[in-house]
FIMILUM-24918 format. One record per residue (C-alpha): x, y, z; residue number from 0; residue in one letter. Coordinates in steps of 0.02 Angstrom, whole numbers, m for minus. Each point is the difference from the previous one (the first is absolute). Example, Ala and Ser with C-alpha at 12.3 -4.5 7.8 and 13.67 -1.06 7.14 Angstrom:
% residues 2
+--------+--------+--------+-----+--------+
:     px :     py :     pz : num : residu :
+--------+--------+--------+-----+--------+
:    615 :   m225 :    390 :   0 :      A :
:     69 :    172 :    m33 :   1 :      S :
+--------+--------+--------+-----+--------+
This chain:
% residues 92
+--------+--------+--------+-----+--------+
:     px :     py :     pz : num : residu :
+--------+--------+--------+-----+--------+
:   5733 :  m5385 :   1041 :   0 :      M :
:    138 :    145 :     63 :   1 :      P :
:    m73 :    157 :     31 :   2 :      V :
:    108 :    140 :    m20 :   3 :      T :
:     m4 :    161 :     94 :   4 :      A :
:    m23 :    177 :    m68 :   5 :      R :
:    m17 :    169 :     82 :   6 :      L :
:    m71 :    149 :    m70 :   7 :      S :
:     67 :    134 :    m94 :   8 :      R :
:     m7 :    140 :    141 :   9 :      K :
:    112 :   m135 :     96 :  10 :      F :
:    143 :      5 :   m126 :  11 :      Y :
:    m14 :    180 :    m22 :  12 :      E :
:     12 :     13 :    187 :  13 :      T :
:    144 :   m102 :     47 :  14 :      F :
:     83 :    m35 :   m188 :  15 :      G :
:      0 :   m149 :   m120 :  16 :      D :
:    153 :    m73 :     92 :  17 :      D :
:    m88 :    m12 :    161 :  18 :      L :
:   m177 :    m42 :    m56 :  19 :      A :
:     97 :   m150 :    m89 :  20 :      N :
:     89 :    m50 :    131 :  21 :      E :
:   m169 :    m14 :    117 :  22 :      I :
:    m90 :    m85 :   m149 :  23 :      V :
:    137 :   m146 :      4 :  24 :      E :
:     14 :    m14 :    180 :  25 :      W :
:   m195 :    m13 :    m12 :  26 :      F :
:      5 :   m141 :   m130 :  27 :      N :
:    143 :    m95 :     85 :  28 :      Q :
:    m97 :      0 :    143 :  29 :      V :
:   m159 :    m60 :    m81 :  30 :      D :
:    133 :   m139 :    m88 :  31 :      F :
:     59 :    m52 :    186 :  32 :      T :
:   m171 :    m19 :     65 :  33 :      Y :
:    m70 :    m97 :   m137 :  34 :      R :
:    141 :   m112 :      1 :  35 :      T :
:    m13 :    m35 :    192 :  36 :      E :
:   m172 :    m23 :    m27 :  37 :      L :
:     16 :   m131 :   m149 :  38 :      R :
:    123 :    m97 :    104 :  39 :      E :
:   m107 :      4 :    152 :  40 :      L :
:   m148 :    m64 :   m100 :  41 :      N :
:     99 :   m124 :    m84 :  42 :      E :
:     37 :    m66 :    187 :  43 :      V :
:   m169 :     10 :     62 :  44 :      N :
:    m59 :   m101 :   m154 :  45 :      F :
:    131 :   m124 :     61 :  46 :      A :
:    m35 :    m22 :    162 :  47 :      R :
:   m198 :     m4 :    m51 :  48 :      F :
:     24 :   m140 :   m134 :  49 :      E :
:    126 :   m113 :    134 :  50 :      A :
:   m136 :     15 :    124 :  51 :      K :
:   m156 :    m47 :   m137 :  52 :      L :
:    114 :   m142 :    m57 :  53 :      D :
:      4 :    m83 :    173 :  54 :      A :
:   m184 :     34 :     20 :  55 :      K :
:    m41 :    m77 :   m149 :  56 :      L :
:    127 :   m149 :     34 :  57 :      A :
:   m100 :    m10 :    177 :  58 :      D :
:   m173 :     m2 :   m103 :  59 :      L :
:     72 :   m133 :   m134 :  60 :      R :
:     42 :   m126 :    150 :  61 :      S :
:   m164 :     36 :     80 :  62 :      E :
:    m89 :    m32 :   m136 :  63 :      L :
:     79 :   m160 :    m53 :  64 :      L :
:    m28 :    m73 :    180 :  65 :      K :
:   m198 :     42 :    m28 :  66 :      W :
:     10 :    m80 :   m181 :  67 :      M :
:     79 :   m157 :     77 :  68 :      F :
:   m134 :     m7 :    135 :  69 :      L :
:   m143 :     24 :   m138 :  70 :      F :
:     57 :   m132 :   m109 :  71 :      W :
:     36 :   m123 :    146 :  72 :      V :
:   m173 :     39 :     78 :  73 :      G :
:    m77 :    m20 :   m193 :  74 :      N :
:     87 :   m173 :    m43 :  75 :      M :
:    m67 :    m49 :    185 :  76 :      A :
:   m158 :     32 :    m41 :  77 :      T :
:      2 :    m68 :   m170 :  78 :      T :
:     75 :   m156 :     57 :  79 :      I :
:   m130 :    m13 :    142 :  80 :      G :
:   m145 :     17 :   m119 :  81 :      V :
:     69 :   m114 :   m118 :  82 :      A :
:     27 :   m133 :    115 :  83 :      V :
:   m185 :     24 :     66 :  84 :      A :
:    m66 :    m27 :   m159 :  85 :      V :
:    101 :   m145 :    m38 :  86 :      I :
:    m75 :    m72 :    155 :  87 :      G :
:   m178 :     37 :    m47 :  88 :      L :
:     27 :    m87 :   m171 :  89 :      L :
:     45 :   m147 :     76 :  90 :      K :
:   m133 :    m34 :    110 :  91 :      R :
+--------+--------+--------+-----+--------+
């Protein structure tokens, strides 16, 4: 939301309406320029942050898949071992 610069009535009376309006316009242009530059800088920084976050999430995803695979392999090996042991006990 843009903020419009205003000067006191005494300033207008001292320097005249033309000069005071020129200064107000200059302040507003400077404010607009700084806001635009800040917005662009924020967009660039957010894009950089998002790229880093995507890379970290991709690494995390691959690490998670690796550990899930190891868990399920270990779980299946244990289940098969217990099943073989129970079948062996039942055959006696």
